[in-house]
ZAVEX-447660 format. One record per residue (C-alpha): chain; x, y, z. Coordinates in nm, 4 decimals, decimal comma, padded with zeros to 6 digits. Example, Ala and Ser with C-alpha at 12.3 -4.5 7.8 and 13.67 -1.06 7.14 Angstrom:
<rs>
{chaine: A east: 01,2300 north: -00,4500 up: 00,7800} .
{chaine: A east: 01,3670 north: -00,1060 up: 00,7140} .
</rs>
This chain:
<rs>
{chaine: A east: -02,0489 north: 02,1969 up: -00,4601} .
{chaine: A east: -01,8334 north: 01,8962 up: -00,4826} .
{chaine: A east: -01,6638 north: 02,0011 up: -00,8172} .
{chaine: A east: -01,6140 north: 02,3539 up: -00,6634} .
{chaine: A east: -01,4503 north: 02,2243 up: -00,3510} .
{chaine: A east: -01,2389 north: 01,9916 up: -00,5659} .
{chaine: A east: -01,1101 north: 02,2604 up: -00,7741} .
{chaine: A east: -01,0133 north: 02,4800 up: -00,4743} .
{chaine: A east: -00,8277 north: 02,1846 up: -00,3180} .
{chaine: A east: -00,6938 north: 02,0209 up: -00,6331} .
{chaine: A east: -00,3305 north: 02,0774 up: -00,5706} .
{chaine: A east: -00,3311 north: 01,9816 up: -00,1957} .
{chaine: A east: -00,3587 north: 01,6385 up: -00,0232} .
{chaine: A east: -00,6950 north: 01,6443 up: 00,1117} .
{chaine: A east: -00,6794 north: 01,4566 up: 00,4476} .
{chaine: A east: -00,9014 north: 01,3581 up: 00,7229} .
{chaine: A east: -00,8455 north: 01,4435 up: 01,0925} .
{chaine: A east: -00,4699 north: 01,4850 up: 01,1455} .
{chaine: A east: -00,3379 north: 01,2362 up: 01,3929} .
{chaine: A east: -00,2173 north: 01,3878 up: 01,7255} .
{chaine: A east: 00,1688 north: 01,3820 up: 01,7722} .
{chaine: A east: 00,2957 north: 01,3272 up: 02,1191} .
{chaine: A east: 00,6647 north: 01,3677 up: 02,2035} .
{chaine: A east: 00,9101 north: 01,1188 up: 02,1011} .
{chaine: A east: 01,0130 north: 00,8527 up: 02,3798} .
{chaine: A east: 01,3612 north: 00,7603 up: 02,4723} .
{chaine: A east: 01,4398 north: 00,3934 up: 02,5413} .
{chaine: A east: 01,7322 north: 00,1788 up: 02,6386} .
{chaine: A east: 01,8131 north: -00,1483 up: 02,4477} .
{chaine: A east: 02,0791 north: -00,3965 up: 02,4321} .
{chaine: A east: 02,3219 north: -00,3542 up: 02,1410} .
{chaine: A east: 02,3190 north: -00,6765 up: 01,9418} .
{chaine: A east: 02,6473 north: -00,5877 up: 01,7772} .
{chaine: A east: 02,8143 north: -00,5656 up: 02,1229} .
{chaine: A east: 02,6085 north: -00,7347 up: 02,3970} .
{chaine: A east: 02,8191 north: -00,5730 up: 02,6774} .
{chaine: A east: 02,6988 north: -00,2187 up: 02,5752} .
{chaine: A east: 02,3471 north: -00,0532 up: 02,5881} .
{chaine: A east: 02,2128 north: 00,1652 up: 02,3273} .
{chaine: A east: 01,9970 north: 00,4894 up: 02,3687} .
{chaine: A east: 01,7166 north: 00,4996 up: 02,1193} .
{chaine: A east: 01,4243 north: 00,7031 up: 02,0335} .
{chaine: A east: 01,0711 north: 00,5538 up: 01,9685} .
{chaine: A east: 00,8833 north: 00,8209 up: 01,7525} .
{chaine: A east: 00,5092 north: 00,8934 up: 01,8278} .
{chaine: A east: 00,2489 north: 00,6760 up: 01,6789} .
{chaine: A east: 00,1294 north: 00,8462 up: 01,3468} .
{chaine: A east: -00,1808 north: 00,6113 up: 01,3063} .
{chaine: A east: -00,3545 north: 00,3537 up: 01,5216} .
{chaine: A east: -00,3003 north: 00,0147 up: 01,4339} .
{chaine: A east: 00,0550 north: 00,0663 up: 01,2914} .
{chaine: A east: 00,3677 north: -00,0397 up: 01,4624} .
{chaine: A east: 00,6076 north: 00,2159 up: 01,6079} .
{chaine: A east: 00,9761 north: 00,1574 up: 01,5103} .
{chaine: A east: 01,2955 north: 00,2438 up: 01,7028} .
{chaine: A east: 01,5400 north: 00,4951 up: 01,5938} .
{chaine: A east: 01,8351 north: 00,5010 up: 01,4720} .
{chaine: A east: 01,6651 north: 00,2310 up: 01,2436} .
{chaine: A east: 01,8490 north: -00,0994 up: 01,2564} .
{chaine: A east: 01,8677 north: -00,2794 up: 00,9134} .
{chaine: A east: 01,8087 north: -00,6489 up: 00,9137} .
{chaine: A east: 02,1077 north: -00,8797 up: 00,9997} .
{chaine: A east: 02,0343 north: -01,0275 up: 00,6597} .
{chaine: A east: 01,9780 north: -00,7081 up: 00,4551} .
{chaine: A east: 01,9705 north: -00,7237 up: 00,0797} .
{chaine: A east: 01,9794 north: -01,1149 up: 00,0343} .
{chaine: A east: 01,5925 north: -01,1249 up: -00,0237} .
{chaine: A east: 01,6552 north: -00,9797 up: -00,3819} .
{chaine: A east: 01,8873 north: -01,2743 up: -00,4546} .
{chaine: A east: 01,6481 north: -01,5336 up: -00,3102} .
{chaine: A east: 01,3273 north: -01,4108 up: -00,4489} .
{chaine: A east: 01,3026 north: -01,3136 up: -00,8076} .
{chaine: A east: 00,9813 north: -01,1277 up: -00,8335} .
{chaine: A east: 00,9792 north: -00,7856 up: -00,6685} .
{chaine: A east: 00,6158 north: -00,8039 up: -00,6132} .
{chaine: A east: 00,6776 north: -01,1077 up: -00,3911} .
{chaine: A east: 00,9426 north: -00,9194 up: -00,2127} .
{chaine: A east: 00,7196 north: -00,6332 up: -00,1136} .
{chaine: A east: 00,4293 north: -00,8692 up: -00,0094} .
{chaine: A east: 00,6428 north: -01,1049 up: 00,1712} .
{chaine: A east: 00,7760 north: -00,8310 up: 00,4052} .
{chaine: A east: 00,4595 north: -00,6198 up: 00,4348} .
{chaine: A east: 00,2191 north: -00,9228 up: 00,4589} .
{chaine: A east: 00,4335 north: -01,0582 up: 00,7385} .
{chaine: A east: 00,3674 north: -00,7531 up: 00,9234} .
{chaine: A east: 00,0106 north: -00,7654 up: 00,8641} .
{chaine: A east: -00,0194 north: -01,1222 up: 00,9819} .
{chaine: A east: 00,2065 north: -01,0423 up: 01,2892} .
{chaine: A east: -00,0488 north: -00,7982 up: 01,4077} .
{chaine: A east: -00,2759 north: -01,0930 up: 01,5140} .
{chaine: A east: 00,0043 north: -01,2171 up: 01,7578} .
{chaine: A east: 00,1859 north: -00,8946 up: 01,8434} .
{chaine: A east: -00,0658 north: -00,5921 up: 01,9152} .
{chaine: A east: 00,0665 north: -00,2652 up: 01,7715} .
{chaine: A east: -00,0607 north: -00,0968 up: 02,0725} .
{chaine: A east: 00,1938 north: -00,3031 up: 02,2908} .
{chaine: A east: 00,4753 north: -00,3969 up: 02,0709} .
{chaine: A east: 00,7479 north: -00,1988 up: 01,8921} .
{chaine: A east: 00,8683 north: -00,3345 up: 01,5352} .
{chaine: A east: 01,2245 north: -00,4004 up: 01,4559} .
{chaine: A east: 01,3709 north: -00,5639 up: 01,1451} .
{chaine: A east: 01,5295 north: -00,9086 up: 01,2246} .
{chaine: A east: 01,8659 north: -00,8848 up: 01,4161} .
{chaine: A east: 01,9591 north: -01,2448 up: 01,4784} .
{chaine: A east: 01,9276 north: -01,4427 up: 01,1568} .
{chaine: A east: 02,2236 north: -01,3177 up: 00,9574} .
{chaine: A east: 02,2792 north: -01,3574 up: 00,5814} .
{chaine: A east: 02,5360 north: -01,6340 up: 00,6393} .
{chaine: A east: 02,2783 north: -01,8266 up: 00,8602} .
{chaine: A east: 02,0052 north: -01,8072 up: 00,6241} .
{chaine: A east: 02,1895 north: -01,9216 up: 00,3281} .
{chaine: A east: 02,3209 north: -02,2104 up: 00,5466} .
{chaine: A east: 01,9754 north: -02,3202 up: 00,6553} .
{chaine: A east: 01,8405 north: -02,2956 up: 00,3067} .
{chaine: A east: 02,0868 north: -02,5321 up: 00,1826} .
{chaine: A east: 02,0653 north: -02,7639 up: 00,4575} .
{chaine: A east: 01,6798 north: -02,7829 up: 00,4326} .
{chaine: A east: 01,6437 north: -02,8227 up: 00,0599} .
{chaine: A east: 01,7403 north: -03,1272 up: -00,1330} .
{chaine: A east: 02,1099 north: -03,1765 up: -00,1765} .
{chaine: A east: 02,2395 north: -02,9776 up: -00,4753} .
{chaine: A east: 02,3784 north: -03,2118 up: -00,7389} .
{chaine: A east: 02,5591 north: -03,1568 up: -01,0692} .
{chaine: A east: 02,3096 north: -03,4158 up: -01,1968} .
{chaine: A east: 02,2215 north: -03,4578 up: -01,5675} .
{chaine: A east: 01,9076 north: -03,6396 up: -01,4607} .
{chaine: A east: 01,5855 north: -03,4272 up: -01,5309} .
{chaine: A east: 01,4231 north: -03,6999 up: -01,3246} .
{chaine: A east: 01,6451 north: -03,6363 up: -01,0271} .
{chaine: A east: 01,5389 north: -03,2494 up: -01,0215} .
{chaine: A east: 01,1800 north: -03,3068 up: -01,0772} .
{chaine: A east: 01,1635 north: -03,5657 up: -00,7710} .
{chaine: A east: 01,3916 north: -03,3367 up: -00,5581} .
{chaine: A east: 01,2819 north: -02,9647 up: -00,6207} .
{chaine: A east: 01,4431 north: -02,7046 up: -00,4019} .
{chaine: A east: 01,1151 north: -02,5319 up: -00,2912} .
{chaine: A east: 01,2187 north: -02,3433 up: 00,0157} .
{chaine: A east: 01,3704 north: -02,0266 up: -00,1095} .
{chaine: A east: 01,3983 north: -01,7622 up: 00,1828} .
{chaine: A east: 01,3457 north: -01,6556 up: 00,5335} .
{chaine: A east: 01,2253 north: -01,3067 up: 00,6510} .
{chaine: A east: 01,2758 north: -01,2237 up: 01,0374} .
{chaine: A east: 01,1144 north: -00,9488 up: 01,2041} .
{chaine: A east: 01,1382 north: -00,8685 up: 01,5836} .
{chaine: A east: 00,8770 north: -00,7282 up: 01,8276} .
{chaine: A east: 00,9858 north: -00,5439 up: 02,1450} .
{chaine: A east: 00,7977 north: -00,4389 up: 02,4518} .
{chaine: A east: 00,8921 north: -00,1779 up: 02,7050} .
{chaine: A east: 01,0095 north: -00,2654 up: 03,0416} .
{chaine: A east: 01,1218 north: -00,1008 up: 03,3753} .
{chaine: A east: 01,3549 north: 00,2056 up: 03,3292} .
{chaine: A east: 01,2606 north: 00,2767 up: 02,9837} .
{chaine: A east: 01,4297 north: -00,0393 up: 02,8715} .
{chaine: A east: 01,3135 north: -00,2213 up: 02,5641} .
{chaine: A east: 01,3534 north: -00,5869 up: 02,5051} .
{chaine: A east: 01,2810 north: -00,8648 up: 02,2563} .
{chaine: A east: 00,9352 north: -01,0071 up: 02,3246} .
{chaine: A east: 00,8600 north: -01,2199 up: 02,0046} .
{chaine: A east: 00,9632 north: -01,2828 up: 01,6566} .
{chaine: A east: 00,7791 north: -01,3332 up: 01,3279} .
{chaine: A east: 00,9310 north: -01,5673 up: 01,0535} .
{chaine: A east: 00,8181 north: -01,5576 up: 00,7004} .
{chaine: A east: 00,9070 north: -01,8747 up: 00,5074} .
{chaine: A east: 00,8963 north: -01,8216 up: 00,1315} .
{chaine: A east: 00,8344 north: -02,1149 up: -00,0871} .
{chaine: A east: 00,8212 north: -02,1520 up: -00,4749} .
{chaine: A east: 00,5359 north: -02,2191 up: -00,6880} .
{chaine: A east: 00,7618 north: -02,3224 up: -00,9664} .
{chaine: A east: 01,1185 north: -02,4761 up: -00,9696} .
{chaine: A east: 01,3695 north: -02,3864 up: -01,2333} .
{chaine: A east: 01,6640 north: -02,5930 up: -01,3284} .
{chaine: A east: 01,8939 north: -02,6395 up: -01,6142} .
{chaine: A east: 02,0595 north: -02,9579 up: -01,7801} .
{chaine: A east: 02,3478 north: -02,9026 up: -01,9944} .
{chaine: A east: 02,2451 north: -02,5480 up: -02,0749} .
{chaine: A east: 01,8769 north: -02,6135 up: -02,1231} .
{chaine: A east: 01,6367 north: -02,4603 up: -01,8843} .
{chaine: A east: 01,3349 north: -02,6464 up: -01,7323} .
{chaine: A east: 01,0413 north: -02,5175 up: -01,5276} .
{chaine: A east: 00,8533 north: -02,7506 up: -01,2858} .
{chaine: A east: 00,5232 north: -02,6399 up: -01,1255} .
{chaine: A east: 00,4910 north: -02,6939 up: -00,7628} .
{chaine: A east: 00,1567 north: -02,7732 up: -00,6273} .
{chaine: A east: 00,0002 north: -02,6124 up: -00,3232} .
{chaine: A east: -00,0119 north: -02,9327 up: -00,1575} .
{chaine: A east: 00,3356 north: -03,0124 up: -00,1998} .
{chaine: A east: 00,4481 north: -02,6610 up: -00,1353} .
{chaine: A east: 00,2582 north: -02,6858 up: 00,2135} .
{chaine: A east: 00,3935 north: -03,0098 up: 00,3122} .
{chaine: A east: 00,7524 north: -02,8787 up: 00,2438} .
{chaine: A east: 00,6704 north: -02,5554 up: 00,4286} .
{chaine: A east: 00,5536 north: -02,7452 up: 00,7419} .
{chaine: A east: 00,8495 north: -02,9750 up: 00,7398} .
{chaine: A east: 01,0884 north: -02,6722 up: 00,6952} .
{chaine: A east: 00,9239 north: -02,4846 up: 00,9969} .
{chaine: A east: 00,9691 north: -02,7648 up: 01,2297} .
{chaine: A east: 01,3480 north: -02,7814 up: 01,1453} .
{chaine: A east: 01,3817 north: -02,3994 up: 01,1637} .
{chaine: A east: 01,2355 north: -02,4049 up: 01,5182} .
{chaine: A east: 01,4952 north: -02,6421 up: 01,6224} .
{chaine: A east: 01,7517 north: -02,4164 up: 01,4836} .
{chaine: A east: 01,6056 north: -02,0991 up: 01,6025} .
{chaine: A east: 01,5915 north: -02,2128 up: 01,9697} .
{chaine: A east: 01,9715 north: -02,2777 up: 01,9579} .
{chaine: A east: 02,0111 north: -01,8871 up: 01,9384} .
{chaine: A east: 02,0286 north: -01,7611 up: 02,3042} .
{chaine: A east: 01,8123 north: -01,4597 up: 02,2636} .
{chaine: A east: 01,5416 north: -01,6596 up: 02,0809} .
{chaine: A east: 01,4930 north: -01,9466 up: 02,3204} .
{chaine: A east: 01,2353 north: -01,8016 up: 02,5246} .
{chaine: A east: 01,0081 north: -01,5826 up: 02,3022} .
{chaine: A east: 00,7014 north: -01,6706 up: 02,1058} .
{chaine: A east: 00,7329 north: -01,7286 up: 01,7456} .
{chaine: A east: 00,4770 north: -01,6597 up: 01,4656} .
{chaine: A east: 00,5546 north: -01,8385 up: 01,1414} .
{chaine: A east: 00,3754 north: -01,7685 up: 00,8188} .
{chaine: A east: 00,4302 north: -01,9731 up: 00,4970} .
{chaine: A east: 00,4398 north: -01,7711 up: 00,1811} .
{chaine: A east: 00,3737 north: -01,9048 up: -00,1795} .
{chaine: A east: 00,5697 north: -01,7194 up: -00,4299} .
{chaine: A east: 00,4128 north: -01,6187 up: -00,7750} .
{chaine: A east: 00,5987 north: -01,7056 up: -01,0956} .
{chaine: A east: 00,8905 north: -01,5107 up: -01,1742} .
{chaine: A east: 00,7430 north: -01,2855 up: -01,4453} .
{chaine: A east: 00,4173 north: -01,2356 up: -01,2662} .
{chaine: A east: 00,2913 north: -00,8722 up: -01,2363} .
{chaine: A east: 00,1096 north: -00,9381 up: -00,9077} .
{chaine: A east: 00,2408 north: -01,1089 up: -00,5969} .
{chaine: A east: 00,1786 north: -01,4474 up: -00,4590} .
{chaine: A east: 00,0049 north: -01,4998 up: -00,1159} .
{chaine: A east: 00,0349 north: -01,6239 up: 00,2437} .
{chaine: A east: -00,1324 north: -01,9656 up: 00,2804} .
{chaine: A east: -00,0952 north: -02,0772 up: 00,6471} .
{chaine: A east: 00,0426 north: -01,9645 up: 00,9845} .
{chaine: A east: 00,0985 north: -02,0874 up: 01,3295} .
{chaine: A east: 00,1916 north: -01,9558 up: 01,6757} .
{chaine: A east: 00,4633 north: -02,1303 up: 01,8944} .
{chaine: A east: 00,4926 north: -02,0788 up: 02,2637} .
{chaine: A east: 00,8216 north: -01,9773 up: 02,4347} .
{chaine: A east: 01,0891 north: -02,2584 up: 02,4272} .
{chaine: A east: 00,8370 north: -02,4871 up: 02,2142} .
{chaine: A east: 00,9977 north: -02,6432 up: 01,9020} .
{chaine: A east: 00,6993 north: -02,8261 up: 01,7780} .
{chaine: A east: 00,3851 north: -02,6921 up: 01,5796} .
{chaine: A east: 00,0681 north: -02,7874 up: 01,7549} .
{chaine: A east: -00,1794 north: -02,6509 up: 01,4785} .
{chaine: A east: -00,1654 north: -02,4506 up: 01,1651} .
{chaine: A east: -00,4175 north: -02,1920 up: 01,0566} .
{chaine: A east: -00,5166 north: -02,1730 up: 00,6897} .
{chaine: A east: -00,4973 north: -01,8312 up: 00,5164} .
{chaine: A east: -00,7416 north: -01,7578 up: 00,2423} .
{chaine: A east: -00,6181 north: -01,4494 up: 00,0598} .
{chaine: A east: -00,5032 north: -01,3805 up: -00,2986} .
{chaine: A east: -00,4206 north: -01,1025 up: -00,5382} .
{chaine: A east: -00,6110 north: -01,1005 up: -00,8634} .
{chaine: A east: -00,5184 north: -00,8821 up: -01,1714} .
{chaine: A east: -00,7764 north: -00,7042 up: -01,3879} .
{chaine: A east: -00,8126 north: -00,7887 up: -01,6590} .
{chaine: A east: -00,7407 north: -01,1500 up: -01,6478} .
{chaine: A east: -00,9098 north: -01,4871 up: -01,7164} .
{chaine: A east: -00,9011 north: -01,5446 up: -01,3303} .
{chaine: A east: -01,0972 north: -01,2278 up: -01,2618} .
{chaine: A east: -01,3419 north: -01,3008 up: -01,5331} .
{chaine: A east: -01,4070 north: -01,6467 up: -01,3973} .
{chaine: A east: -01,3796 north: -01,6243 up: -01,0193} .
{chaine: A east: -01,4948 north: -01,2537 up: -00,9682} .
{chaine: A east: -01,7275 north: -01,1658 up: -01,2517} .
{chaine: A east: -01,9072 north: -00,8726 up: -01,0764} .
{chaine: A east: -01,5780 north: -00,7020 up: -01,0043} .
{chaine: A east: -01,4273 north: -00,7783 up: -01,3569} .
{chaine: A east: -01,7423 north: -00,6083 up: -01,5042} .
{chaine: A east: -01,7012 north: -00,3061 up: -01,2687} .
{chaine: A east: -01,3444 north: -00,2724 up: -01,3980} .
{chaine: A east: -01,4525 north: -00,3136 up: -01,7544} .
{chaine: A east: -01,7196 north: -00,0235 up: -01,7040} .
{chaine: A east: -01,4508 north: 00,1864 up: -01,5554} .
{chaine: A east: -01,1997 north: 00,1413 up: -01,8272} .
{chaine: A east: -01,4583 north: 00,2180 up: -02,0797} .
{chaine: A east: -01,5463 north: 00,5565 up: -01,9124} .
{chaine: A east: -01,1780 north: 00,6375 up: -01,9062} .
{chaine: A east: -01,1398 north: 00,5606 up: -02,2770} .
{chaine: A east: -01,4465 north: 00,7799 up: -02,3367} .
{chaine: A east: -01,2684 north: 01,0847 up: -02,2048} .
{chaine: A east: -00,9133 north: 00,9975 up: -02,3177} .
{chaine: A east: -00,9316 north: 00,7829 up: -02,6399} .
{chaine: A east: -00,5656 north: 00,7592 up: -02,6772} .
{chaine: A east: -00,4873 north: 00,6090 up: -02,3250} .
{chaine: A east: -00,2467 north: 00,3352 up: -02,2675} .
{chaine: A east: -00,4380 north: 00,1061 up: -02,0598} .
{chaine: A east: -00,5823 north: 00,0578 up: -01,7221} .
{chaine: A east: -00,4260 north: -00,2266 up: -01,4811} .
{chaine: A east: -00,5957 north: -00,3102 up: -01,1463} .
{chaine: A east: -00,4945 north: -00,5299 up: -00,8766} .
{chaine: A east: -00,7472 north: -00,6685 up: -00,6227} .
{chaine: A east: -00,6508 north: -00,8132 up: -00,2767} .
{chaine: A east: -00,9100 north: -01,0767 up: -00,1584} .
{chaine: A east: -00,9488 north: -01,2129 up: 00,1979} .
{chaine: A east: -01,1934 north: -01,5094 up: 00,2129} .
{chaine: A east: -01,3032 north: -01,4273 up: -00,1343} .
{chaine: A east: -01,3969 north: -01,0648 up: -00,0307} .
{chaine: A east: -01,2435 north: -00,7608 up: -00,1992} .
{chaine: A east: -01,0387 north: -00,5707 up: 00,0673} .
{chaine: A east: -00,8231 north: -00,3483 up: -00,1623} .
{chaine: A east: -00,8075 north: -00,2519 up: -00,5094} .
{chaine: A east: -00,5239 north: -00,0658 up: -00,6728} .
{chaine: A east: -00,5425 north: 00,0841 up: -01,0269} .
{chaine: A east: -00,2735 north: 00,2305 up: -01,2385} .
{chaine: A east: -00,3574 north: 00,4575 up: -01,5347} .
{chaine: A east: -00,0656 north: 00,5369 up: -01,7631} .
{chaine: A east: -00,1443 north: 00,8160 up: -02,0100} .
{chaine: A east: 00,0676 north: 01,0610 up: -02,2143} .
{chaine: A east: -00,0175 north: 01,4167 up: -02,1070} .
{chaine: A east: 00,0687 north: 01,7326 up: -02,2807} .
{chaine: A east: 00,0029 north: 01,9983 up: -02,0229} .
{chaine: A east: -00,0567 north: 02,0323 up: -01,6377} .
{chaine: A east: -00,4165 north: 02,1487 up: -01,7051} .
{chaine: A east: -00,4869 north: 01,8172 up: -01,8842} .
{chaine: A east: -00,3716 north: 01,6382 up: -01,5677} .
{chaine: A east: -00,5990 north: 01,8408 up: -01,3588} .
{chaine: A east: -00,9001 north: 01,7800 up: -01,5902} .
{chaine: A east: -00,8440 north: 01,4111 up: -01,6122} .
{chaine: A east: -00,7891 north: 01,3728 up: -01,2269} .
{chaine: A east: -01,1307 north: 01,5597 up: -01,1822} .
{chaine: A east: -01,2777 north: 01,3024 up: -01,4281} .
{chaine: A east: -01,1475 north: 01,0032 up: -01,2505} .
{chaine: A east: -01,2613 north: 01,1582 up: -00,9081} .
{chaine: A east: -01,6108 north: 01,1428 up: -01,0519} .
{chaine: A east: -01,5685 north: 00,8012 up: -01,1972} .
{chaine: A east: -01,4741 north: 00,6802 up: -00,8521} .
{chaine: A east: -01,8158 north: 00,7869 up: -00,7161} .
{chaine: A east: -01,9895 north: 00,6385 up: -01,0077} .
{chaine: A east: -01,8405 north: 00,3006 up: -01,0375} .
{chaine: A east: -01,6922 north: 00,1842 up: -00,7126} .
{chaine: A east: -01,8737 north: 00,0809 up: -00,3913} .
{chaine: A east: -01,6935 north: 00,2027 up: -00,0741} .
{chaine: A east: -01,6777 north: -00,1321 up: 00,1011} .
{chaine: A east: -01,3086 north: -00,1660 up: 00,0070} .
{chaine: A east: -00,9894 north: 00,0376 up: 00,0050} .
{chaine: A east: -00,9230 north: 00,2058 up: -00,3221} .
{chaine: A east: -00,6167 north: 00,3682 up: -00,4704} .
{chaine: A east: -00,5788 north: 00,4926 up: -00,8222} .
{chaine: A east: -00,2538 north: 00,6350 up: -00,9616} .
{chaine: A east: -00,2228 north: 00,8477 up: -01,2754} .
{chaine: A east: 00,1115 north: 00,8251 up: -01,4434} .
{chaine: A east: 00,2854 north: 00,9951 up: -01,7447} .
{chaine: A east: 00,5943 north: 00,8414 up: -01,9179} .
{chaine: A east: 00,8184 north: 01,0346 up: -01,6967} .
{chaine: A east: 00,6421 north: 01,0340 up: -01,3405} .
{chaine: A east: 00,3375 north: 00,9837 up: -01,1315} .
{chaine: A east: 00,1178 north: 01,2769 up: -01,1839} .
{chaine: A east: -00,1675 north: 01,2169 up: -00,9391} .
{chaine: A east: -00,3066 north: 00,9802 up: -00,6774} .
{chaine: A east: -00,6615 north: 00,9328 up: -00,5563} .
{chaine: A east: -00,7368 north: 00,7237 up: -00,2360} .
{chaine: A east: -01,0449 north: 00,6220 up: -00,0607} .
{chaine: A east: -01,0663 north: 00,4181 up: 00,2441} .
{chaine: A east: -01,3343 north: 00,1619 up: 00,3118} .
{chaine: A east: -01,6422 north: 00,3164 up: 00,4449} .
{chaine: A east: -01,5561 north: 00,6700 up: 00,3455} .
{chaine: A east: -01,7951 north: 00,8618 up: 00,0964} .
{chaine: A east: -01,5427 north: 01,0585 up: -00,1187} .
{chaine: A east: -01,1593 north: 01,0030 up: -00,2272} .
{chaine: A east: -00,8712 north: 01,2165 up: -00,1278} .
{chaine: A east: -00,6827 north: 01,3532 up: -00,4324} .
{chaine: A east: -00,3322 north: 01,4941 up: -00,4790} .
{chaine: A east: -00,1740 north: 01,6150 up: -00,8029} .
{chaine: A east: 00,1844 north: 01,6613 up: -00,8030} .
{chaine: A east: 00,3536 north: 01,9915 up: -00,8893} .
</rs>
């Protein structure tokens, strides 16, 4: 019966209960570009519980675009921005707060602070100088959290700051490139020092003087890595405060499958992925490969994303292979973590299969 149901719905996205859409809400907020003016905005209805509502028209960050110049790895860019939202939920409840990109830390301000809080740039030919004075602090991400007040007015009620820190420092002397590894201990020490200095500067901005601030420290991966780095610590600072009382360690990481780290630290999951890859190969001997990325919190697997690139010669071949993957999910993967598998050809994504933790069967969508 499962296969019959799958065949009937194979070209559709099978979804669970659809969310109830309520009418959009009109709100009033201050215009950050012209403080003397007010701006009427729309808050779209909340599509899913636990996700932030945003304000429309959408306001891009005041430092829009500079993250791509400060953070080299695109996987780090995504995780730095999305992971900061994930960690902010512990401070700013999505049921009470609205999300907006940062409106107060401009590109010029961020560049200035990065230069001020890193060791001095010197046209030094001394390798020893660079090794003893690495520029570890690379970027700041700002997010704003707003609440509704009287008269449908929304106002700033808190900010989250992501501090990006390097795991390796690259420098050149007379045209020769050098790479120096930055230990986690050194990175953490730098991040905590930078945070204290940032808070002093942030509190000089009038709108940010009396709001709580959540700061999370992010350790970047190497520039050529195909998985992101991870957040390592966070803190909450009360309104007006400029000193951190306590840091909370964050134990999370991304692990590549296959890899030596997966084989050593997560052997059971490594074997699970090996068996899945072998089952894929048994069906499709000429497949290119299977790459997996596991997200762990406190050494427990929370999310597993898998990409299967294959050269297809017809739509029915895609359908048949996707059916096979559907069955392999039920056979190889327990349902105690979120799972997403994408099937790609050389030209595009052909299919996606998704199963949330606790669900018995995956949703499947084959693109037309």
